[in-house]
C-alpha positions as CSV (number, residue, x, y, z in Angstrom):
1,X,-9.6,-16.5,-27.2
2,X,-9.4,-20.3,-26.0
3,X,-12.3,-22.6,-24.4
4,X,-10.0,-22.1,-21.2
5,X,-9.3,-18.4,-21.4
6,X,-13.3,-17.8,-21.7
7,X,-13.8,-19.9,-18.7
8,X,-10.9,-17.7,-16.8
9,X,-13.1,-14.5,-17.5
10,X,-16.2,-15.6,-16.8
11,X,-15.1,-16.9,-13.2
12,X,-13.4,-12.8,-12.7
13,X,-16.8,-11.3,-14.5
14,X,-18.7,-13.0,-11.7
15,X,-16.6,-12.0,-8.7
16,X,-16.3,-8.4,-10.7
17,X,-20.3,-8.2,-10.4
18,X,-20.4,-8.9,-6.9
19,X,-17.9,-6.0,-6.2
20,X,-20.3,-3.5,-8.1
21,X,-23.4,-5.3,-6.4
22,X,-21.6,-4.2,-3.0
23,X,-21.0,-0.6,-4.5
24,X,-24.6,0.0,-5.2
25,X,-25.5,-1.2,-1.9
26,X,-23.7,1.2,0.2
27,X,-24.1,3.8,-2.9
28,X,-27.5,6.0,-0.7
29,X,-25.4,6.3,2.3
30,X,-22.1,6.9,1.0
31,X,-23.7,10.1,-0.6
32,X,-25.7,11.6,2.0
33,X,-23.0,13.7,3.1
34,X,-19.1,14.1,3.0
35,X,-18.6,12.3,6.2
36,X,-20.4,9.1,4.9
37,X,-18.3,9.3,1.6
38,X,-14.9,10.0,3.4
39,X,-14.8,8.3,6.3
40,X,-18.4,5.7,6.5
41,X,-19.7,8.0,9.7
42,X,-16.8,5.8,12.3
43,X,-19.3,2.9,11.8
44,X,-16.5,0.2,10.9
45,X,-16.7,-3.1,13.0
46,X,-13.6,-4.8,13.8
47,X,-13.5,-7.4,11.5
48,X,-13.7,-5.0,7.9
49,X,-11.8,-2.5,10.0
50,X,-8.8,-5.2,10.1
51,X,-9.4,-7.2,6.9
52,X,-10.1,-3.3,5.0
53,X,-6.8,-1.6,6.5
54,X,-4.4,-4.6,5.2
55,X,-5.8,-5.3,1.9
56,X,-5.7,-1.4,0.6
57,X,-1.9,-1.3,2.2
58,X,-1.0,-4.6,0.1
59,X,-2.9,-4.0,-3.1
60,X,-1.6,-6.0,-6.3
61,X,2.1,-6.0,-5.1
62,X,1.5,-8.7,-2.4
63,X,0.0,-10.7,-5.0
64,X,2.7,-9.8,-7.7
65,X,5.3,-7.5,-6.6
66,X,6.7,-9.6,-3.6
67,X,6.8,-12.8,-5.4
68,X,8.5,-11.5,-8.2
69,X,11.2,-9.9,-6.2
70,X,11.4,-13.5,-4.4
71,X,11.5,-15.5,-8.0
72,X,13.9,-13.2,-9.4
73,X,16.7,-12.2,-6.9
74,X,15.9,-15.1,-3.9
75,X,15.2,-14.7,-0.4
76,X,16.7,-12.0,1.3
77,X,15.0,-8.8,0.0
78,X,11.1,-10.1,-0.3
79,X,11.5,-12.0,3.2
80,X,13.1,-9.0,5.0
81,X,11.0,-6.8,3.6
82,X,8.1,-9.1,4.3
83,X,9.4,-8.9,8.1
84,X,9.4,-5.3,8.4
85,X,5.8,-4.8,6.8
86,X,4.7,-7.7,9.5
87,X,6.3,-6.2,12.5
88,X,5.4,-3.0,11.4
89,X,2.0,-3.7,11.0
90,X,1.6,-5.1,15.0
91,X,3.1,-1.9,16.1
92,X,1.1,0.3,14.3
93,X,-2.2,-1.0,15.4
94,X,-0.7,-1.7,19.0
95,X,0.1,1.8,19.7
96,X,-1.2,4.0,16.7
97,X,-4.6,3.0,16.7
98,X,-6.5,3.7,20.2
99,X,-4.5,7.0,20.2
100,X,-5.7,8.8,16.9
101,X,-9.0,7.2,17.1
102,X,-9.7,9.1,20.4
103,X,-7.9,12.2,19.4
104,X,-9.1,12.6,16.3
105,X,-13.0,13.0,17.5
106,X,-11.4,15.1,20.1
107,X,-9.9,17.5,17.4
108,X,-12.3,18.8,15.8
109,X,-13.8,15.6,14.6
110,X,-11.5,15.0,12.0
111,X,-12.3,12.6,9.0
112,X,-8.7,13.0,7.1
113,X,-5.2,12.6,7.8
114,X,-4.8,16.3,6.8
115,X,-7.4,17.0,9.0
116,X,-6.6,15.9,12.5
117,X,-3.0,17.3,11.7
118,X,-4.4,20.4,11.5
119,X,-6.8,20.6,13.9
120,X,-4.3,19.3,16.3
121,X,-2.1,22.6,16.2
122,X,-5.2,24.5,15.9
123,X,-4.2,25.8,12.7
124,X,-6.0,29.2,11.0
125,X,-4.0,29.5,8.4
126,X,-4.0,26.3,7.3
127,X,-0.3,25.4,6.2
128,X,-0.2,21.9,7.5
129,X,-3.2,21.2,5.9
130,X,-1.9,22.5,3.0
131,X,1.5,20.7,3.1
132,X,-0.2,17.3,3.7
133,X,-2.7,17.6,0.9
134,X,-0.2,18.3,-1.3
135,X,2.0,15.0,-0.6
136,X,-0.8,12.5,-0.4
137,X,-1.9,14.0,-3.8
138,X,2.0,13.2,-5.4
139,X,2.7,10.1,-3.9
140,X,-0.9,8.6,-4.2
141,X,-0.8,9.5,-7.8
142,X,2.2,7.2,-7.7
143,X,-0.1,5.1,-5.8
144,X,-2.5,4.5,-8.4
145,X,-0.3,3.9,-11.2
146,X,1.1,0.8,-9.7
147,X,-2.5,-0.5,-9.2
148,X,-2.8,0.4,-13.0
149,X,0.2,-1.4,-13.9
150,X,-0.9,-4.5,-12.0
151,X,-4.2,-4.2,-13.9
152,X,-2.1,-4.0,-17.6
153,X,0.1,-7.2,-16.9
154,X,-2.6,-9.2,-15.0
155,X,-5.4,-8.9,-18.2
156,X,-2.4,-8.6,-20.8
157,X,-1.0,-12.2,-19.6
158,X,-3.9,-13.9,-19.2
159,X,-5.6,-12.9,-22.5
160,X,-2.8,-11.8,-24.6
161,X,-4.4,-8.2,-24.8
162,X,-2.7,-5.0,-25.7
163,X,-0.8,-4.0,-21.8
164,X,-2.2,-0.4,-22.3
165,X,-5.7,-1.2,-23.9
166,X,-6.5,-3.4,-20.3
167,X,-4.8,-0.9,-18.3
168,X,-6.5,1.7,-19.2
169,X,-10.1,-0.8,-18.9
170,X,-8.7,-1.9,-15.2
171,X,-8.5,2.0,-14.6
172,X,-11.9,2.8,-15.3
173,X,-13.6,0.3,-13.6
174,X,-11.5,1.5,-10.5
175,X,-12.4,4.9,-11.1
176,X,-16.8,4.3,-11.5
177,X,-16.5,1.9,-8.5
178,X,-15.1,4.8,-6.0
179,X,-17.4,7.2,-8.0
180,X,-20.4,4.9,-6.5
181,X,-19.4,4.2,-3.3
182,X,-17.2,5.8,-1.0
183,X,-15.7,5.0,1.5
184,X,-18.0,2.4,3.0
185,X,-18.2,0.4,0.0
186,X,-14.5,0.6,-0.7
187,X,-14.4,-1.1,3.0
188,X,-16.9,-3.2,2.6
189,X,-15.4,-4.9,-0.2
190,X,-12.3,-4.4,1.1
191,X,-13.3,-6.8,3.8
192,X,-13.7,-9.6,0.8
193,X,-11.2,-9.0,-1.1
194,X,-8.9,-9.7,1.9
195,X,-10.5,-12.9,2.2
196,X,-10.0,-13.8,-1.6
197,X,-6.5,-12.6,-1.6
198,X,-5.2,-15.1,1.6
199,X,-7.2,-17.6,0.1
200,X,-5.2,-17.6,-3.3
201,X,-2.2,-17.2,-1.6
202,X,-2.4,-20.1,0.4
203,X,-3.8,-22.2,-2.1
204,X,-1.0,-21.6,-4.7
205,X,1.6,-22.2,-2.1
206,X,-0.3,-25.3,-1.0
207,X,-0.7,-26.7,-4.6
208,X,2.5,-25.4,-5.9
209,X,4.9,-27.4,-2.8
210,X,2.8,-30.4,-3.9
211,X,3.2,-30.0,-7.7
212,X,7.4,-29.5,-6.9
213,X,6.6,-33.3,-4.9
214,X,7.0,-31.3,-1.2
215,X,9.1,-28.6,0.3
216,X,12.5,-30.4,0.4
217,X,12.1,-30.9,-3.1
218,X,12.0,-26.9,-3.4
219,X,14.2,-26.0,-1.5
220,X,16.5,-28.7,-4.0
221,X,15.4,-27.1,-7.1
222,X,16.9,-23.5,-6.0
223,X,19.8,-24.5,-3.6
224,X,22.4,-24.7,-6.0
225,X,21.5,-21.1,-7.8
226,X,24.2,-19.0,-5.2
227,X,22.7,-16.5,-2.6
228,X,18.7,-17.6,-3.1
229,X,18.3,-18.9,-0.4
230,X,20.1,-16.8,1.7
231,X,19.1,-14.1,3.9
232,X,22.2,-12.7,4.4
233,X,23.4,-13.1,0.4
234,X,20.9,-11.8,-2.5
235,X,21.2,-13.9,-6.0
236,X,22.0,-12.2,-9.3
237,X,20.3,-13.1,-12.6
238,X,23.0,-12.5,-15.7
239,X,20.9,-11.0,-18.0
240,X,21.4,-9.7,-21.9
241,X,21.6,-6.1,-23.0
242,X,17.8,-5.8,-22.6
243,X,17.7,-7.3,-18.9
244,X,16.5,-10.7,-20.2
245,X,17.4,-12.8,-17.9
246,X,20.4,-15.4,-20.0
247,X,19.1,-19.2,-20.6
248,X,21.5,-22.2,-21.6
249,X,20.0,-25.2,-22.7
250,X,16.9,-24.6,-20.7
251,X,18.8,-23.4,-18.0
252,X,18.8,-20.0,-16.2
253,X,22.4,-18.3,-15.9
254,X,23.2,-16.3,-12.5
255,X,26.0,-14.4,-11.0
256,X,28.4,-15.1,-8.1
257,X,25.9,-14.0,-4.6
258,X,25.8,-10.6,-4.1
259,X,26.6,-9.3,-0.7
260,X,23.3,-8.4,1.5
261,X,24.9,-6.7,4.9
262,X,23.6,-5.3,8.2
263,X,22.6,-1.9,6.5
264,X,21.4,-3.2,3.5
265,X,18.8,-5.4,6.5
266,X,18.3,-1.8,8.0
267,X,17.1,-0.6,5.1
268,X,15.0,-3.5,4.0
269,X,13.6,-3.3,7.5
270,X,12.7,0.3,7.6
271,X,9.7,-1.0,5.3
272,X,8.2,-1.3,8.3
273,X,8.2,2.5,9.3
274,X,5.9,3.4,6.9
275,X,2.9,1.6,8.3
276,X,3.0,4.9,10.4
277,X,1.9,7.2,7.5
278,X,-0.3,5.7,5.3
279,X,-3.2,7.2,5.3
280,X,-5.5,4.0,3.9
281,X,-4.5,2.4,7.5
282,X,-5.0,5.5,9.4
283,X,-8.2,6.0,7.9
284,X,-9.5,2.6,9.2
285,X,-8.1,4.0,12.8
286,X,-9.7,6.8,12.8
287,X,-13.5,5.2,11.2
288,X,-13.8,1.9,13.4
289,X,-16.7,2.4,15.6
290,X,-15.3,2.0,19.1
291,X,-11.9,2.2,21.0
292,X,-12.6,-1.2,22.7
293,X,-12.9,-2.8,19.4
294,X,-9.3,-2.2,18.1
295,X,-7.4,-5.3,20.3
296,X,-9.8,-7.3,18.0
297,X,-8.5,-5.6,15.1
298,X,-5.2,-5.8,16.1
299,X,-5.2,-9.4,15.9
300,X,-6.7,-10.1,12.9
301,X,-5.3,-7.7,11.1
302,X,-1.5,-8.7,12.1
303,X,-2.9,-12.8,11.3
304,X,-3.7,-12.0,7.9
305,X,-0.2,-9.7,7.7
306,X,2.0,-12.5,8.8
307,X,-0.1,-15.5,6.6
308,X,-0.1,-13.6,3.7
309,X,3.6,-12.6,3.3
310,X,4.7,-15.6,4.3
311,X,3.0,-17.1,1.4
312,X,3.6,-14.5,-0.8
313,X,7.7,-15.1,-0.5
314,X,7.4,-18.6,-0.7
315,X,5.2,-18.0,-4.0
316,X,8.5,-16.6,-6.1
317,X,10.3,-19.6,-4.8
318,X,8.3,-22.1,-5.6
319,X,7.6,-20.7,-8.9
320,X,11.6,-20.2,-9.4
321,X,11.5,-23.9,-8.8
322,X,8.9,-25.2,-11.1
323,X,9.7,-22.9,-13.7
324,X,13.4,-21.8,-13.6
325,X,13.7,-20.4,-16.9
326,X,10.2,-19.5,-18.1
327,X,10.8,-16.6,-20.6
328,X,8.0,-14.8,-19.7
329,X,9.1,-14.5,-16.3
330,X,12.8,-13.7,-17.4
331,X,13.0,-9.7,-16.4
332,X,12.4,-7.8,-13.2
333,X,9.6,-6.8,-14.7
334,X,8.5,-10.1,-16.0
335,X,8.9,-12.1,-12.9
336,X,6.2,-10.1,-11.6
337,X,3.8,-12.4,-13.2
338,X,4.7,-15.6,-11.3
339,X,1.4,-15.8,-9.4
340,X,-0.1,-15.8,-12.6
341,X,1.8,-18.4,-14.2
342,X,1.7,-20.3,-11.5
343,X,-2.3,-20.5,-11.2
344,X,-2.6,-21.2,-14.9
345,X,-0.8,-24.5,-14.6
346,X,-1.6,-25.5,-11.2
347,X,-5.4,-24.7,-11.5
348,X,-8.1,-25.9,-13.9
349,X,-9.6,-22.7,-15.5
350,X,-13.0,-21.6,-13.5
351,X,-11.0,-21.7,-10.3
352,X,-7.9,-20.2,-11.9
353,X,-10.2,-17.3,-12.8
354,X,-11.2,-17.0,-9.1
355,X,-7.7,-17.1,-8.1
356,X,-6.5,-14.3,-10.5
357,X,-9.5,-12.3,-9.3
358,X,-7.3,-12.4,-6.2
359,X,-5.2,-10.2,-8.2
360,X,-8.3,-8.0,-9.3
361,X,-9.4,-7.8,-5.8
362,X,-5.7,-6.8,-4.3
363,X,-5.6,-4.1,-7.3
364,X,-9.0,-2.4,-6.4
365,X,-9.2,-2.6,-3.2
366,X,-6.0,-0.2,-2.7
367,X,-6.6,1.7,-5.9
368,X,-9.9,3.1,-5.1
369,X,-8.7,3.7,-1.2
370,X,-6.0,5.6,-3.1
371,X,-7.9,7.6,-5.3
372,X,-10.7,8.5,-2.4
373,X,-7.8,9.7,-0.2
374,X,-6.3,12.2,-2.6
375,X,-9.5,13.3,-4.2
376,X,-10.6,14.0,-0.5
377,X,-7.6,15.9,0.3
378,X,-8.2,18.5,-2.1
379,X,-12.2,19.0,-2.1
380,X,-11.6,18.8,2.0
381,X,-8.9,20.1,3.0
382,X,-7.3,22.7,0.0
383,X,-10.6,23.5,-1.4
384,X,-13.2,23.6,1.6
385,X,-10.3,24.3,4.1
386,X,-8.0,26.5,2.6
387,X,-10.2,28.1,-0.3
388,X,-13.4,28.5,1.3
389,X,-12.6,28.3,4.7
390,X,-15.0,26.2,5.8
391,X,-17.8,27.5,4.4
392,X,-18.1,25.8,0.9
393,X,-21.2,23.1,-0.4
394,X,-21.3,19.9,0.9
395,X,-22.3,18.9,-2.2
396,X,-19.8,20.8,-3.8
397,X,-17.4,19.1,-2.5
398,X,-18.3,15.9,-2.9
399,X,-18.2,16.8,-7.0
400,X,-15.3,18.3,-6.8
401,X,-13.9,15.6,-5.2
402,X,-15.0,13.3,-8.3
403,X,-13.7,15.5,-10.9
404,X,-10.0,15.6,-8.9
405,X,-10.4,11.6,-9.0
406,X,-10.7,11.4,-12.3
407,X,-8.1,14.0,-13.0
408,X,-5.3,11.8,-10.5
409,X,-6.5,8.5,-12.1
410,X,-5.4,10.2,-15.7
411,X,-2.0,11.2,-14.2
412,X,-1.7,7.7,-12.9
413,X,-2.1,6.5,-16.2
414,X,0.4,8.3,-17.9
415,X,2.7,7.0,-15.2
416,X,2.0,3.6,-15.9
417,X,2.5,3.9,-19.4
418,X,5.4,2.3,-20.1
419,X,4.6,-1.8,-19.9
420,X,8.5,-2.3,-18.3
421,X,7.0,-0.5,-14.9
422,X,8.2,-2.8,-11.9
423,X,5.2,-2.6,-9.6
424,X,7.4,-3.0,-6.5
425,X,9.9,-0.2,-7.4
426,X,6.6,2.1,-7.8
427,X,5.6,0.9,-4.5
428,X,8.6,1.4,-2.8
429,X,9.0,5.0,-3.4
430,X,5.0,6.2,-2.9
431,X,5.2,3.8,0.3
432,X,8.8,6.1,1.6
433,X,7.1,9.1,0.7
434,X,4.2,8.2,3.4
435,X,6.2,7.1,5.6
436,X,8.4,9.9,5.7
437,X,6.1,12.5,5.6
438,X,3.2,11.4,8.1
439,X,5.0,8.7,10.0
440,X,6.9,10.6,12.4
441,X,4.7,13.5,12.6
442,X,1.7,11.6,13.4
443,X,3.7,9.8,15.8
444,X,5.1,12.6,17.6
445,X,1.7,14.5,17.5
446,X,0.0,11.4,19.3
447,X,3.1,10.7,22.1
448,X,4.8,14.3,22.6
449,X,3.1,16.7,24.0
450,X,5.8,19.5,23.3
451,X,5.9,19.0,19.7
452,X,4.4,22.7,17.8
453,X,2.6,23.6,14.5
454,X,6.4,24.7,13.8
455,X,8.2,21.2,14.2
456,X,5.3,19.6,12.5
457,X,5.6,22.1,9.1
458,X,9.6,21.2,9.7
459,X,9.3,17.7,9.8
460,X,6.2,17.1,7.1
461,X,8.8,19.0,4.4
462,X,11.5,17.5,5.8
463,X,10.5,13.9,5.3
464,X,9.0,14.5,2.2
465,X,11.7,16.3,0.2
466,X,14.1,14.0,2.1
467,X,12.8,11.1,0.5
468,X,13.0,12.5,-3.4
469,X,16.5,14.2,-2.8
470,X,17.8,10.5,-1.3
471,X,15.8,8.3,-4.0
472,X,16.9,10.6,-7.2
473,X,20.5,11.9,-6.6
474,X,21.8,10.0,-3.8
475,X,20.6,6.6,-4.0
476,X,22.5,6.2,-7.3
477,X,25.6,7.1,-6.0
478,X,26.0,3.6,-4.4
479,X,27.0,2.5,-1.2
480,X,25.9,3.6,2.0
481,X,24.1,5.9,0.0
482,X,21.8,3.3,-1.8
483,X,19.9,2.2,1.4
484,X,16.4,2.9,1.1
485,X,15.3,5.9,1.7
486,X,12.1,5.5,3.6
487,X,15.0,5.2,6.7
488,X,17.4,8.4,6.2
489,X,14.2,10.4,5.2
490,X,12.0,9.1,8.5
491,X,15.0,10.2,10.7
492,X,15.5,13.7,9.3
493,X,12.0,14.2,9.7
494,X,12.4,13.5,13.4
495,X,15.1,15.0,14.0
496,X,13.5,18.3,12.1
497,X,10.8,18.0,14.1
498,X,12.3,17.7,17.6
499,X,14.8,20.5,16.9
500,X,12.5,22.6,15.8
501,X,9.4,22.4,18.2
502,X,12.7,23.0,21.1
503,X,14.1,26.2,19.7
504,X,10.3,27.3,19.0
505,X,7.1,28.3,21.4
506,X,5.9,25.9,23.3
507,X,2.3,24.6,22.6
508,X,-0.6,26.6,24.0
509,X,-3.0,25.5,27.2
510,X,-6.0,24.5,25.3
511,X,-3.6,22.0,22.9
512,X,-2.0,20.9,25.9
513,X,-5.3,20.0,27.5
514,X,-6.2,17.8,24.3
515,X,-3.3,16.1,24.0
516,X,-3.9,15.0,27.4
517,X,-7.5,14.3,27.1
518,X,-6.5,12.0,24.2
519,X,-3.7,10.1,26.1
520,X,-6.5,9.2,28.9
521,X,-4.5,11.8,31.2
522,X,-7.3,14.4,31.9
523,X,-11.1,14.1,31.1
524,X,-13.5,16.5,29.8
525,X,-15.7,18.2,32.9
């Protein structure tokens, strides 16, 4: 290991010690009871709620997946995705946050998303609770695997070590950290990690532009690539049989620009729909200490999101300008290392280590959220809510949660074992799953009085199953079927919710009363 590599490693170790310190600080409070462990006792301030929501949402995908897409195929795919996410972030904080914070407290003081949905319809046999928990377990396991892929790629690229050993080491750290601190430690460290992430992105963006000779020089370097800078076309790298981009005399080769039509744009913008159904963000809405602070949180989250997404896309463009035929970036999977390559070339080792900690920060902030929420879905919703009918010992619930957390991590490692896994692909599938399963039912539950339990069950099943069917059976057909599975699955879920609710019994008076209280049209007597 070279001297520079050792300096990078030491800087990252110092960062990790700080993260561990945060976990230990909150450990005693987190272990007091399951509400503290899973929701932090509804005590988050506006800054922590906003920044932790965005950090846990974006993950290593922001620093590796999105720049990798921009490096590989140009601006269009990455930019339209970023626009959809930015708009979705703002709308979610604007219309969902306040209503969900109030409604989750009114409806049985719910501390998980499945709890809220089940309480919302006054379930007795807990069908919604079970369906919600199963889908959360499935999609968060895929999400966790994407974080483990990030760890493996990061450390194997930096230190030349085995992808698999580095992936396992990263997973072990995340699991131990989540065991210790729970939701409060996760949220507090996510706040710090969100700061590290945005500083890292802006530092590499500014230094990269400077190294290239200015923004004009960056554009000059990439404008000859067909479709690279177009919002309505897409670059198509020429690759060999193994998916590696062909280079001739040091010049990366591209084919003719691909088409990026209206349907594709709608498909990519639909990433924003996912925000209405991702539990890691919805939980922050439920956990903030006061409704009045949500307006401040919305502004903080939106500004952070816009700046970070813009920087991430531009880093991919700058990477192509500075390293057009870098061998380590010459595949769709390898392109996701562009942030790492730029950091190593633009910064002295110690600062590179700090910046590299930004990737680790993003990965930790997401994977601990995913594991914690997935574990709570089983322990709180299936074990306590269904098997024990709400009468389980609190300590046993927490112990089962930790056992499930470990099992989910193991399954995630199996999914992530292929070192050619593309982070963007894994995240897009899990994002679609959450968006289509929970997004429509959450929106209708918060804003439509007429939705009933049957409509909610039908919508969740239709949305979740449609994601699998569209991704695996219809999308490979190409053409109009190639649209991102989130959009059609979201629409299908909405149709089922409305149709089934209107064809079945209206909700009873008590459910309507709670709805009106949450809407502010009725007060408790």
